[in-house]
N, C-alpha and C positions, 0 to 999 in steps of 0.2 A: 331407674327404670326406665327408657323409654316406648311407648309402642303398649296397645291391649290385650297380643296377640289370639287375637279372634278378628274372623271375618269380617269387618263390620262395616263394608262394603250395603253386602249380602244380609243383612238386617233394615235398611232403610225401605221406607216406597219408592213406587218409580217420580211423584210429586218430590219427595226427599231427596232425589237423588241426582237427579237434575237442578232443582234448589245451589245442591252443592256445589255441583261443574261448573255451573255459573256463576260460582263466585274464585274463581282457582284458574288454571293458566296449566299446558305442561307443559314437562321438563324432563328432560333425559340425561343419567347420569348413564358414562362408563364402567368402565367395571373397574374396582379401587379406587375409582370417586366418591366424596364424601359429601354427602346428600349433609350436614351437620357434623359439628363438633360434640364435647363433653366439655363441659364449663361456658359454651357459650351462648350467648343475651336468643331468649326464645322470642324471633322474629314471625316464624311463619309454623302452621302444619304440613302433614307430607299422607297423601294417598295413596298408595302402591297399585298400580292400574297393570304395572308389566315387570316379571324382573322378580329379584327380589335383595336382598339387601341386608345386616347381618347389626345388630347394634354390641356396640363392646366399651367397658371398660378400662383404663388402666388400672392394677394394681400397686398398691405399694410401692412393691419392688418392681416396679414399672410392665410388666408381665400383663400382656391382655387376656382380659376376658371377657369373653364370650356370653350376653345376659339372652341374647333371645332372637333368632331368624324370623322376618318376618318377609310376607307375598301377597298378588295382586287381593286384593279391595279390603290390606290392613291400611292400617293408619297410622304413621312413626313421629314423634316430635308434639304428641295433644296434650303432654301434663306439664309441658315447662309452656306450651299458652296458659293451658290455665289458670297455673298459679304463681306467673311470673317468676319462678325460680330458674337460674344457669339451666343450660344442659345436662342429666344426671350417667348420658351416653355421646355415644359416635354410634352413627348411622353408615355406612359403605355401604356401595352397590354390587354383591355378589356376581352381576352380572349387567350384562347393559338392563336398565332400567326405571322405566320412565311412574313420573309421581305427576297426579295429582296436586302445584303448590297455592297455598290459603295463606295471607296472609293469618297473623293470632287473632291476629280484633274482627275478623272478620268469620273468622274458626264459630270463636266467641260468640260476634248479634246469628250465628247462623243457632249455634247452641238454642238463645231467648230466644228465637221464634219458634224454634224447635220442643219443644219443652219431652214432646215422645222418644227424638233422639238423644235426650245429652240422661232419660234414664235408662237409653239403652247405654249408653257410653261408662254412667256411674257402675251398669253390673256387670259389662266387660273389664270395668275395673278392677271390682273388685274377685270377677276369678282370675286377672291377670295377679292379683296379691295371693290366695291362694295354693296358684300354681307356684309362685317365687316358695311361699310356707314348705310343701310339702318338698323344692329340690335341695332346700337346704335339708329339709330330714334327708334325702340321698346324701348325702353329701357327706354326711356322717354315718349314715349305715350300711350302703354300699359298698363295694370296691370296686374296682375299677370298670372289672367285662359287665358290671348291672350300669352302674351308672351310662355307659353306652351303650347300654342295650335299649335303656333309656332313651337315648334321645333320639334314637335308629326307629325307636315304633313313633314318638314323636315326629317326627320327619314324613316318616311312610300316613300317615294318620293326615297329616296339614298337605304336606304336597304330592306323595305318591300315587303312583298312574296302574288303573289296570293293565296285567300283560297277563298272558297264559300262564308265567309261572309265575306269580302275584303280583308285588307290586312294584316299581320303580322309583328309586328317587331319582330325578337328573337337578339335584341342588348342588350347583357348582360349590361348596364347601370343600376345605382339603383339613386332610389329617390335619396339618397344628392351629386349626377351628376348631378343628373336634377336640381337642383336647381343651384350649381353650373354651371353649361350652359345655366340658366337661369334667373341670380340676385336675385333668392328670396330663401326665405330660404327653409329646407325639410315642414317644416307643409303647408304653403301657394303651393307647389303645392304636397306636398299629399291630400288638399284640390282640386286645382284646379280638381287635375283627378279624386276626387270626383266623382266634377259634369259635369265633362262631361260623365263620368261612366249612372248617374241621368239620361243625358239628352238622350243616345242610344247612342251616339259618341262613344263609347269606351270600347271596354272590356281591361280590366287588369289582368293578372297572373304574376306568380314570374320571373320581367324577363323582359317579353311577351307583348306587348302592341296589341291587336286587333283592325285598326282603321276601323270603321264599316258605320263612313259616313263625308268621311274627304271632303267634299266640307262644311261643316256645322262648322269642326276645318276652314277653311281657312279665311268664314266668322267670325270665328269668332277673326282672330288672322291678321286683317286686323282692 
């Protein structure tokens, strides 16, 4: 799975962030455009500056499995740039996204010049592995509503904006993509969201979720 799942840019000091920007160029990708493809040779690393991207892979039966959502400040594509292996996922823009693009060699050189950043990256990768282990347990221990609740909590914690009612998630993720992220069918996701609305935990609009009771969702996700 590509990407750290942490806000990489926020962990850098001003000098480190400035050096990183000097090494890259900014590109914009429209919604639905692939930043890179699964099994592609790794030649670049990207730092998201604006917008969101999903990381996904195809299952053996050809279904899309969503692995993670990345947003501003997140790195994508760094694993393959470090180990030289082909991409393990496809990164696709969920909305128009601006990214700082660095050649893989430049990124490695940046880490060599900045060992503190390299250690930060190792710690982020370790947390990502722990998160992947936790999600595997969720898939075996939780029903579909629990899985959907867990992902809504994750989205609210990472991308939610505080509003009067609670936390608003203005992330353009479809029900099909949410299904691919939770390992559920689309019908199961629809039923889970309906149940959470009926309980007063969330409100939904087109590609927007407002979390009204995040603690209730956390309890349901356990």
